[in-house]
ROZA-565846 format. One record per atom (N, C-alpha, C, CB): residue in one letter; x, y, z. Coordinates in steps of 0.001 Angstrom, whole numbers, padded with zeros to 6 digits, always signed. Glycine has a CB too. Layout:
<recs>
aXYZ
...
</recs>
This chain:
<recs>
x+008791+031190-023688
x+008027+030131-024656
x+006520+030677-024535
x+008174+028330-024098
x+006048+030498-025586
x+004327+031005-025596
x+003629+029736-025165
x+003607+031543-027313
x+003005+029882-024114
x+002325+028743-023443
x+000755+028479-024088
x+002256+029108-021775
x+000240+029325-024823
x-000957+029143-025355
x-000764+029329-026883
x-001961+030064-024722
x-001742+028458-027561
x-001766+028523-029075
x-003084+029313-029275
x-001757+026973-029867
x-003093+030105-030157
x-004061+030953-030575
x-005330+030037-031010
x-003486+031867-031722
x-006499+030818-031154
x-007691+029757-031534
x-007470+029517-032858
x-009253+030253-031339
x-006897+030435-033644
x-006978+030154-035154
x-005769+028996-035337
x-006688+031694-036166
x-004669+029036-034565
x-003742+027847-035071
x-004329+026675-034404
x-002091+027992-034679
x-004948+026513-033318
x-005650+025382-032556
x-006670+024808-033705
x-006510+025974-031065
x-007501+025653-034442
x-008334+025516-035716
x-007625+024619-036680
x-008601+026916-036410
x-006427+025238-037234
x-005598+024678-038008
x-005123+023342-037693
x-004679+025449-038128
x-004580+023193-036575
x-004132+022110-036143
x-005153+020788-036174
x-003678+022457-034892
x-006314+021422-035789
x-007395+020440-035798
x-007765+019873-037037
x-008516+020967-035278
x-007916+020854-038067
x-008177+020571-039483
x-007138+019564-040056
x-008152+021899-040302
x-005730+019890-039623
x-004601+018846-040281
x-004714+017681-039666
x-003077+019244-040151
x-004802+017557-038472
x-004772+016361-037856
x-006087+015334-038436
x-004816+016699-036258
x-007064+015800-038578
x-008297+015205-038643
x-008240+014641-040346
x-009597+016397-038185
x-007621+015846-041180
x-007351+015225-042402
x-006395+014171-042791
x-007105+016062-043067
x-005058+014301-041775
x-004064+013489-042022
x-004535+011990-041691
x-002871+013963-041251
x-005285+012121-040291
x-005447+010614-039832
x-006730+009928-040275
x-005418+010513-038270
x-007830+010718-040716
x-009126+010460-040980
x-009698+009198-039731
x-009171+009965-042673
x-009746+009651-038809
x-009878+008658-037541
x-011087+007865-037935
x-010113+009446-035969
x-011361+006762-037507
x-012355+005949-037680
x-012913+005461-035928
x-011740+004682-038744
x-013908+005269-035850
x-014678+005102-034629
x-014429+003610-034351
x-016285+005511-034780
x-013662+003184-033477
x-013316+001854-033421
x-014394+001049-032762
x-012052+001701-032748
x-015477+001698-031867
x-016280+001116-031191
x-017667+000754-031719
x-016309+001775-030221
x-017651+001238-033018
x-018994+000613-033866
x-019122-000699-033859
x-019036+000899-035331
x-020374-001303-033556
x-020597-002690-033414
x-020634-003235-032119
x-019702-003348-034074
x-019946-002627-031294
x-019571-003144-029919
x-020737-002557-028766
x-017910-002570-029538
x-021149-003845-027848
x-022092-003289-026837
x-021275-002442-025916
x-022869-004417-026030
x-021920-001637-024965
x-021562-000794-024032
x-020490-001430-023228
x-022679-000386-023278
x-020712-002682-022790
x-019846-003565-021798
x-018658-003800-022541
x-020514-005003-021325
x-018624-004177-023882
x-017293-004686-024633
x-016771-003382-024835
x-017450-005609-026116
x-017265-002001-025048
x-016315-000723-025157
x-015829-000555-023796
x-017063+000697-025686
x-016504-000907-022616
x-015633-000512-021410
x-014699-001672-021268
x-016490-000244-019998
x-014734-002699-021481
x-013834-003930-021293
x-012296-003526-022285
x-014820-005535-021964
x-012870-003258-023412
x-011613-002728-024289
x-010768-001653-023915
x-012021-002302-025514
x-011347-000665-023255
x-010769+000396-022998
x-010010+000003-021585
x-011783+001573-023014
x-010548-000780-020640
x-009757-001235-019567
x-008404-001958-020051
x-010620-002170-018721
x-008732-002827-021150
x-007373-003628-021697
x-006563-002896-022249
x-007530-004658-022667
x-006895-001672-022652
x-005902-000543-023508
x-005101-000037-022440
x-006726+000843-024336
x-005197-000032-021238
x-004541+000792-020332
x-003213-000001-020357
x-005292+000980-018865
x-002069+001054-020397
x-000385+000606-020226
x-000358-000279-021177
x+000220-000106-018755
x-000810-000239-022581
x-000211-001313-023481
x-000374-000837-024568
x-000711-002645-023469
x+000251-001717-025723
x+000016-001286-027335
x-001234-001796-027698
x+001127-001890-028439
x-001635-001075-028901
x-002877-001391-029478
x-002735-002751-029796
x-003260-000556-030646
x-001822-003314-030424
x-001703-004722-031095
x-001965-005786-029892
x-000089-004965-031837
x-001601-005418-028780
x-001774-006263-027565
x-003178-006253-027160
x-000908-005794-026402
x-003816-005259-027195
x-005146-004807-026746
x-005993-005548-027734
x-005377-003161-026754
x-005825-005551-028963
x-006753-006097-029963
x-006822-007715-029860
x-006267-005628-031441
x-005533-008179-029606
x-005420-009583-029405
x-006049-010180-028133
x-004044-009901-029424
x-005898-009202-027058
x-006595-009711-025740
x-007899-009776-025766
x-006344-008953-024617
x-008443-008625-026643
x-009985-008504-026725
x-010413-009679-027873
x-010492-006789-027237
x-009926-010043-028511
x-010468-011020-029394
x-010394-012591-028772
x-009654-010884-030770
x-009433-012540-027957
x-009402-013850-027226
x-010604-013852-026321
x-008044-014065-026381
x-010810-012831-025753
x-012155-012747-024714
x-013375-013113-025592
x-012438-011075-023995
x-013482-012568-026802
x-014610-012859-027510
x-014776-014096-027837
x-014706-012209-028520
x-013592-014643-028216
x-013536-016287-028752
x-013877-017228-027297
x-011631-016770-029485
x-013426-016905-026308
x-013699-017514-025403
x-014799-017529-024356
x-012895-017438-025066
x-015436-016295-024396
x-016567-015841-023524
x-017658-015163-024233
x-016088-014929-022489
x-018814-015331-023604
x-019783-014251-024015
x-019296-012925-023286
x-021372-014648-023587
x-019251-011889-023915
x-018868-010777-023191
x-019913-010048-022721
x-018083-009995-023873
x-020470-010449-021632
x-021659-009745-020889
x-021141-009856-019420
x-023265-010526-021126
x-021791-008825-018523
x-021457-008641-016987
x-021713-009844-016581
x-022248-007577-016126
x-022831-010773-016907
x-023018-011958-016349
x-022136-013230-016565
x-024164-012207-016664
x-021721-013076-017897
x-020820-014296-017936
x-019458-013989-017629
x-020833-014962-019256
x-019332-012622-017622
x-017616-012583-016837
x-017612-012565-015614
x-016664-011350-017071
x-018547-012145-014735
x-018650-012203-013336
x-018693-013710-013095
x-019904-011401-012761
x-019146-014670-013739
x-019048-016227-013451
x-017698-016809-013971
x-020292-017052-014198
x-016903-016089-014730
x-015910-016793-015335
x-014707-017097-014184
x-015418-015939-016619
x-013989-017892-014692
x-012939-018358-013795
x-011731-016969-014007
x-012328-020135-014348
x-011340-016570-012953
x-010204-015447-013380
x-009045-015696-013998
x-009719-014796-012365
x-008623-017182-013858
x-007468-017613-014289
x-007413-017692-015924
x-007232-018902-013610
x-008741-018277-016137
x-008882-018182-017737
x-009113-016955-018468
x-009943-018948-018163
x-009588-015856-017521
x-009774-014496-018087
x-008299-013828-018047
x-010929-013602-017190
x-007652-014346-017245
x-005952-013838-017102
x-005466-014315-018594
x-004846-014810-015597
x-005474-015473-018832
x-004808-016280-019603
x-005175-015520-021094
x-005274-017892-019358
x-006498-015263-021253
x-006887-014243-022702
x-006383-012986-022666
x-008462-013925-022959
x-006248-012403-021507
x-005782-010999-021495
x-004314-010984-021565
x-006254-010240-020253
x-003505-011884-021602
x-002042-011969-021462
x-001498-010942-022576
x-001476-013567-021683
x-001850-010963-023530
x-001247-010072-024664
x-001367-008474-024542
x-001959-010465-025998
x-002354-008171-023470
x-002418-006818-023020
x-001698-006275-022022
x-003488-006569-022715
x-000914-007310-021382
x+000049-006916-020102
x-000875-006852-018984
x+000885-005411-020228
x-000345-006814-017999
x-000896-006648-016404
x-002092-007393-016378
x-001256-005048-015867
x-001978-008952-016937
x-003068-009607-017177
x-003848-010120-015782
x-002662-010696-018095
x-003068-010261-014867
x-003692-010820-013474
x-004369-009442-012857
x-002361-011559-012294
x-003994-008339-012995
x-004377-007362-012310
x-005565-006893-013113
x-003307-006409-012059
x-005542-006987-014526
x-006902-006843-015204
x-007889-007669-015163
x-006818-006739-016349
x-007674-008823-015145
x-008589-009775-014914
x-009289-009755-013836
x-008130-010807-014968
x-008609-009611-012620
x-009347-009565-011486
x-010248-008181-011380
x-008367-009737-010329
x-009649-007225-011913
x-010654-006008-011963
x-011744-006080-012959
x-009927-004727-012268
x-011527-006876-014075
x-012671-006802-015048
x-013862-007799-014277
x-012144-007411-016734
x-013292-009016-013627
x-014325-009852-013104
x-014995-009225-011913
x-013778-011178-012746
x-014352-008368-010889
x-014902-007698-010022
x-016013-006756-010396
x-013993-007147-009460
x-015569-005969-011420
x-016330-004971-012101
x-017723-005654-012508
x-015501-004408-013381
x-017652-006815-013139
x-018648-007438-013992
x-019638-007708-012661
x-018062-008911-014992
x-019372-008082-011549
x-020098-008675-010536
x-020866-007634-010032
x-019307-009335-009527
x-020296-006250-010041
x-020866-005008-009300
x-021901-004728-010303
x-019785-003674-008994
x-021559-004794-011706
x-022588-004369-012763
x-023799-005217-012561
x-022046-004536-014280
x-023735-006589-012476
x-024656-007721-011966
x-025527-007342-010753
x-023796-008961-011555
x-024783-007081-009880
x-025365-007168-008405
x-026052-005771-008185
x-024113-007458-007178
x-025576-004712-008877
x-025867-003428-008379
x-026652-002625-009504
x-024531-002713-007939
x-026592-003205-010906
x-027242-002423-011885
x-027821-003637-012865
x-026158-001282-012635
x-028355-004518-012291
x-029191-005608-013049
x-028379-006073-014209
x-030636-005051-013596
x-027183-006283-014288
x-026402-006840-015406
x-026355-005959-016695
x-026976-008189-015760
x-026731-004620-016455
x-026805-003606-017711
x-026070-002684-017509
x-028038-003000-018060
x-025071-002318-018339
x-024120-000902-018046
x-024961+000209-018533
x-022535-000823-018926
x-026274-000268-019257
x-026864+001193-019804
x-027418+001727-018464
x-028209+001097-021127
x-027608+000911-017173
x-028444+001529-016066
x-027527+002720-015477
x-028859+000357-014845
x-026324+002515-015884
x-025131+003583-015444
x-025350+004655-016466
x-023423+002955-015524
x-025299+004397-017813
x-025062+005162-018802
x-026234+006283-018994
x-024855+004288-019937
x-027396+005652-018762
x-028524+006630-018855
x-028656+007598-017965
x-029654+006069-018827
x-027750+007634-016731
x-028014+008618-015723
x-027604+010003-016311
x-027233+008277-014384
x-027669+011175-015656
x-027237+012432-015982
x-025844+012155-016100
x-027606+013531-015013
x-025008+013146-016895
x-023645+012888-017104
x-022624+012482-015897
x-023193+014045-017706
x-022834+013614-015040
x-021828+013674-013886
x-022234+012582-012947
x-021805+015123-013112
x-023360+012113-012880
x-023661+010975-012065
x-023087+009510-012655
x-025230+010952-011919
x-023384+009458-014057
x-022777+008365-014837
x-021222+008221-014763
x-023159+008556-016259
x-020849+009593-014887
x-019456+009523-014632
x-018743+009025-013390
x-019074+010655-014783
x-019408+009656-011988
x-018955+009115-011074
x-019318+007646-010705
x-019169+009893-010254
x-020558+007094-011070
x-020898+005542-010904
x-019828+004844-011800
x-022547+005112-011432
x-019498+005296-013028
x-018398+004579-013957
x-017029+004597-013013
x-018130+005508-015578
x-016684+005763-012455
x-015242+005791-011796
x-015394+005072-010350
x-014640+007468-011602
x-016484+004463-010155
x-016513+003845-008598
x-016101+002391-009133
x-018263+003915-007598
x-016408+002074-010226
x-016255+000334-010740
x-014323+000212-010676
x-017113-000005-013014
x-014283-000940-010315
x-012623-001458-010336
x-012230-001256-011952
x-012383-003421-009788
x-011125-000567-011829
x-010367-000491-013056
x-010849+000923-013991
x-010644-001969-013894
x-011656+001486-013492
x-012230+002498-014280
x-011747+003839-013654
x-013802+002360-014334
x-010909+004544-014250
x-010438+005944-014238
x-011243+006999-014951
x-009148+005979-014793
x-010597+008274-014717
x-010961+009377-015314
x-011154+009116-016945
x-009924+010424-014952
x-010110+008656-017623
x-010028+008627-018980
x-010860+007521-019282
x-008663+008536-019521
x-011049+006162-018798
x-011878+005005-019201
x-013423+005669-019251
x-011703+003651-018040
x-013563+006181-017998
x-015173+006886-018053
x-015221+007751-018891
x-015746+007601-016840
x-014600+008717-019389
x-014639+009721-020409
x-014897+008920-021867
x-013192+010603-020369
x-013931+008227-021962
x-013940+007424-023358
x-015454+006744-023448
x-012615+006104-023398
x-015836+006061-022433
x-017286+005167-022479
x-018493+006191-022669
x-017584+004232-020907
x-018227+007404-021966
x-019254+008465-022215
x-019512+008936-023582
x-018921+009594-021497
x-018200+009147-023891
x-017875+009872-025380
x-018415+008812-026381
x-016054+010199-025712
x-018108+007516-026323
x-018251+006756-027750
x-019674+006038-027462
x-016839+005505-028147
x-019954+005576-026490
x-021435+005046-026235
x-022568+005877-025925
x-021444+004197-025190
x-022190+006847-025182
x-023220+008030-024870
x-023445+009193-025636
x-022944+008574-023735
x-022371+009193-026475
x-022328+010579-027204
x-022016+011880-026443
x-023640+010814-027811
x-021765+011736-025125
x-021358+012982-024521
x-020105+013530-024863
x-021364+012872-023214
x-020361+015053-025299
x-018811+015618-025754
x-017889+016109-024921
x-018833+016671-026605
x-017638+015015-024050
x-016383+015079-023269
x-015308+014899-024012
x-016305+014180-022251
x-013889+015320-023748
x-012685+015242-024399
x-011863+014347-023624
x-012071+016538-024598
x-011800+013081-023810
x-010896+012209-022949
x-009587+012411-023166
x-011099+010834-023115
x-008648+012230-022232
x-007199+012544-022555
x-006388+011457-022078
x-006697+013865-021931
x-005566+010796-023105
x-004757+009672-022935
x-003610+010152-022946
x-004878+008655-023809
x-002491+009242-022810
x-001158+009774-022643
x-000589+010401-023989
x-000231+008637-022131
x-000845+010044-025086
x-000545+010281-026446
x-001188+012010-026493
x-001391+008964-027585
x-002299+012065-025934
x-002750+013774-026007
x-002100+014346-025312
x-004073+014281-025627
x-001999+013878-024014
x-001173+014740-022872
x+000148+015030-023367
x-000976+013953-021431
x+000883+014092-024270
x+002121+014444-024465
x+002061+015487-025579
x+002966+013270-024739
x+001310+015335-026429
x+001210+016288-027700
x+000803+017619-027064
x+000034+015771-028915
x-000253+017660-026142
x-000678+019096-025594
x+000414+019832-025060
x-001721+019032-024476
x+001531+019062-024375
x+002472+019814-023656
x+003738+020197-024697
x+002939+018933-022342
x+003743+019196-025608
x+004867+019582-026539
x+004646+020892-027566
x+005145+018300-027419
x+003185+020992-027777
x+002720+021956-028715
x+002739+023241-027957
x+001316+021613-029299
x+003008+023214-026320
x+002540+024256-025435
x+001017+024830-025513
x+003442+025344-025660
x+000360+023736-025830
x-001204+024274-025383
x-001364+024221-024029
x-002443+023416-025959
x-000604+023418-023036
x-000956+023457-021751
x+000423+023507-021041
x-001881+022272-021364
x+000635+024084-019843
x+001707+023796-019160
x+002324+022491-018857
x+001515+024282-018225
x+003381+022244-018557
x+004162+021027-018371
x+003379+020238-017093
x+005850+021428-018042
x+003160+021073-016081
x+002680+020219-014990
x+001080+020296-014871
x+003380+020677-013617
x+000363+020544-016129
x-001026+020555-015934
x-001318+019112-015872
x-001822+021324-017026
x-002360+018828-015171
x-002965+017406-014730
x-004262+017287-015839
x-003556+017386-012848
x-004764+015940-015645
x-005955+015492-016625
x-007299+016668-016770
x-006614+013935-015937
x-007635+016990-015426
x-008654+017908-015646
x-008285+019180-016366
x-009209+018217-014429
x-007221+019773-016117
x-006892+021112-016777
x-006617+020848-018340
x-005531+021822-016042
x-006063+019787-018841
x-005940+019428-020379
x-007274+019251-020884
x-005097+018087-020688
x-008086+018486-020109
x-009285+018164-020627
x-010239+019697-020809
x-009946+016992-019572
x-010042+020235-019937
x-010919+021564-019923
x-010192+022483-021000
x-010968+022367-018301
x-009127+022440-021442
x-008407+023286-022522
x-008959+022912-023668
x-006900+023141-022632
x-008957+021540-023901
x-009489+020733-025436
x-011101+021332-025336
x-009410+018477-025418
x-011943+021152-024244
x-013147+021495-024332
x-013515+022825-024702
x-013626+021212-023322
x-012601+023598-024334
x-012804+025381-024535
x-012361+025668-025881
x-011794+026449-023428
x-011559+024670-026553
x-011201+025187-027848
x-011759+024468-028836
x-009856+025242-028066
x-012066+023016-028688
x-012616+022426-029727
x-014204+022200-029637
x-011901+021222-029893
x-014884+022565-030751
x-016437+022603-030683
x-017007+021280-030482
x-017067+023181-031963
x-017865+020998-029783
x-018478+019809-029378
x-018675+018830-030633
x-019821+020159-028683
x-018884+019295-031744
x-018975+018219-032745
x-017633+017699-033488
x-019917+018711-033781
x-016550+018273-033038
x-015491+017929-033661
x-014512+017002-032400
x-014829+019369-034321
x-015165+017357-031178
x-014129+016587-030071
x-014124+015027-030369
x-014685+016809-028342
x-014917+014073-030696
x-014524+012812-031071
x-013385+012636-031904
x-015489+012249-031630
x-013746+013222-033232
x-012550+013081-034225
x-011238+013602-033762
x-012843+013802-035510
x-011115+014579-033133
x-009897+015461-032909
x-009313+014404-031787
x-010235+017253-032337
x-010056+013935-030908
x-009591+012889-029823
x-008913+011530-030448
x-010935+012432-028913
x-009613+011177-031323
x-009083+009797-032105
x-008044+010433-033031
x-010379+008855-033081
x-007904+011357-033640
x-006957+011830-034461
x-005492+011993-033664
x-007509+013151-035045
x-005698+012664-032543
x-004510+013098-031510
x-004025+011661-031177
x-005046+014060-029986
x-004595+010530-030788
x-004225+009116-030576
x-003361+008730-031669
x-005431+008180-030494
x-003715+008814-032946
x-003146+008192-034110
x-001992+008978-034403
x-004085+008100-035291
x-001934+010471-034011
x-000751+011143-034136
x+000260+010991-033221
x-000972+012312-034202
x-000104+010606-031962
x+001013+010258-031039
x+001707+008897-031399
x+000467+010189-029575
x+000745+007973-031833
x+001469+006619-032263
x+002328+006740-033479
x+000426+005486-032580
x+001838+007592-034481
x+002613+007649-035665
x+003742+008528-035756
x+001839+007943-036647
x+003556+009870-035230
x+004404+011141-035211
x+004986+011256-033874
x+003582+012454-035549
x+004342+011784-033214
x+004585+012631-031669
x+004874+011223-030682
x+002811+013753-030982
x+005766+010309-031109
x+006130+009480-030072
x+006817+009962-028875
x+006835+008588-030563
x+006772+009088-028060
x+007374+009409-026481
x+008940+009316-026836
x+006850+008075-025066
x+009594+008389-027580
x+010906+008308-027711
x+010883+008336-029446
x+011579+006920-026868
x+011916+009290-029887
x+012359+009256-031482
x+011155+009701-031819
x+012841+007790-032296
x+010431+010887-031785
x+009229+011487-032590
x+009794+011869-033842
x+008500+012762-031906
x+008787+011820-034714
x+009248+012170-036101
x+008802+013683-036489
x+008607+011087-037175
x+009424+014540-035698
x+009635+015903-035927
x+009678+016339-037372
x+010821+016269-035296
x+010541+015662-038097
x+010913+016158-039533
x+009888+016090-040556
x+012032+015397-040077
x+008781+015202-040248
x+007863+014826-041094
x+006585+015091-040548
x+008022+013549-041448
x+006496+015715-039193
x+005107+016005-038703
x+004262+017055-039293
x+005174+016320-037397
x+003034+016594-039669
x+002301+017723-040517
x+001927+019216-039487
x+000672+016932-041165
x+002230+019045-038314
x+001924+020181-037498
x+003119+020799-036962
x+001043+019829-036424
x+004367+020442-037473
x+005683+020925-037178
x+005772+022385-037002
x+006582+020530-038200
x+005179+023295-037855
x+005253+024502-038025
x+004431+025369-036634
x+004675+024697-039490
x+003598+024348-036184
x+002910+024962-035051
x+003364+024595-033433
x+001453+024560-035267
x+004317+023742-033532
x+004930+023005-032500
x+005990+023790-031791
x+005481+021779-033031
x+006018+023885-030471
x+007043+024434-029732
x+008094+023247-029496
x+006471+025076-028394
x+007792+022163-029528
x+008621+021076-029138
x+009168+021045-027920
x+009561+020939-029906
x+008370+021519-027114
x+008635+021727-025463
x+009130+020407-024780
x+007165+022187-024630
x+010084+020348-024164
x+010588+019038-023828
x+011332+018187-024587
x+009725+018384-023545
x+011567+018526-025779
x+012396+017611-026827
x+013680+018455-026840
x+011651+017413-028506
x+014689+017563-027149
x+016126+018075-027353
x+016114+018519-028803
x+017329+016910-027060
x+016437+020006-028639
x+016584+020750-030099
x+017605+020208-031008
x+016971+022257-029948
x+018760+019853-030244
x+019765+019466-031128
x+019332+018240-032061
x+020992+019140-030309
x+018659+017091-031150
x+018183+015939-031771
x+017190+016193-032825
x+017649+015080-030818
x+016318+016874-032564
x+015188+017287-033559
x+015857+017840-034783
x+014159+018415-032937
x+016983+018774-034459
x+017413+019617-035658
x+018454+018591-036392
x+018172+021193-035175
x+019107+017431-035841
x+019729+016399-036714
x+018759+015656-037683
x+020401+015370-035833
x+017781+015108-036951
x+016597+014454-037504
x+016117+015269-038820
x+015421+014394-036362
x+015895+016593-038602
x+015620+017477-039621
x+016358+017223-040839
x+015842+018749-039203
x+017739+017764-040393
x+018762+017523-041461
x+018790+016621-042121
x+019796+017496-041177
x+019187+015245-041451
x+019045+014115-041981
x+017817+013661-043309
x+018895+013449-040794
x+016696+014030-042612
x+015349+013927-043430
x+015371+014864-044623
x+014053+014309-042515
x+016052+015999-044371
x+016180+016957-045804
x+017009+016396-046800
x+016829+018421-045575
x+017973+015755-046204
x+019125+015279-047137
x+018410+014074-048050
x+020568+014659-046167
x+017809+013105-047196
x+016861+011995-048059
x+015859+012548-048943
x+016014+011052-047118
x+015141+013652-048317
x+014269+014338-049254
x+014669+014716-050598
x+013888+015424-048706
x+016141+015094-050527
x+016722+016077-051646
x+017530+014928-052490
x+017847+017498-050974
x+017514+013791-051964
x+018203+012575-052543
x+019753+012728-052698
x+017594+012262-053949
x+020343+013265-051798
x+021977+013542-052015
x+022590+012271-051436
x+022641+015017-051141
</recs>
């Protein structure tokens, strides 16, 4: 198996995915703190649950570090229920808010205005904030051209043989940052997430109608299942 995609093929994949999904930046109109909270809510949950939980929080609370730090954790948890892991997430969001108030004057910008590596380190020291969450906030709020890696992007990168199966977060991120020009990283990041939700699903991926099928090694997938799906879809397309 060829474990590396050529730069030319990567460019084509990028063009196809951005054209197919026309990704929109979901963070427009949100404060830096709201973006951070939304990304934490999105951890290990479906998008619909995340959207409902975030709306609940916005309806019940003023989404500022000061307000959330003073909020009743059980009321926070009730709002967050649709996003799953609500007790864990509510406790971490409240604790995180208190730290932002106590150590950063209640303003997340006091972290984000620091040099990139220092800002990333400070973000990752907050409860509930890991590598992906920190990178998403840096990319969407501070316009730092980092390439955040979520589960959809990791799955696609490994299936198309862009990286080795055992490659971790830093290795996948470095590969995308080496191949994708800074001005396209945000759009490609968002397009890959949409592609993972719509086509390259963890279970029952839609290989037969995937727009980058010709560039994919389908590593880790059962070839027989992919073949049956493709044959079935071909029959439907031909209206037999």
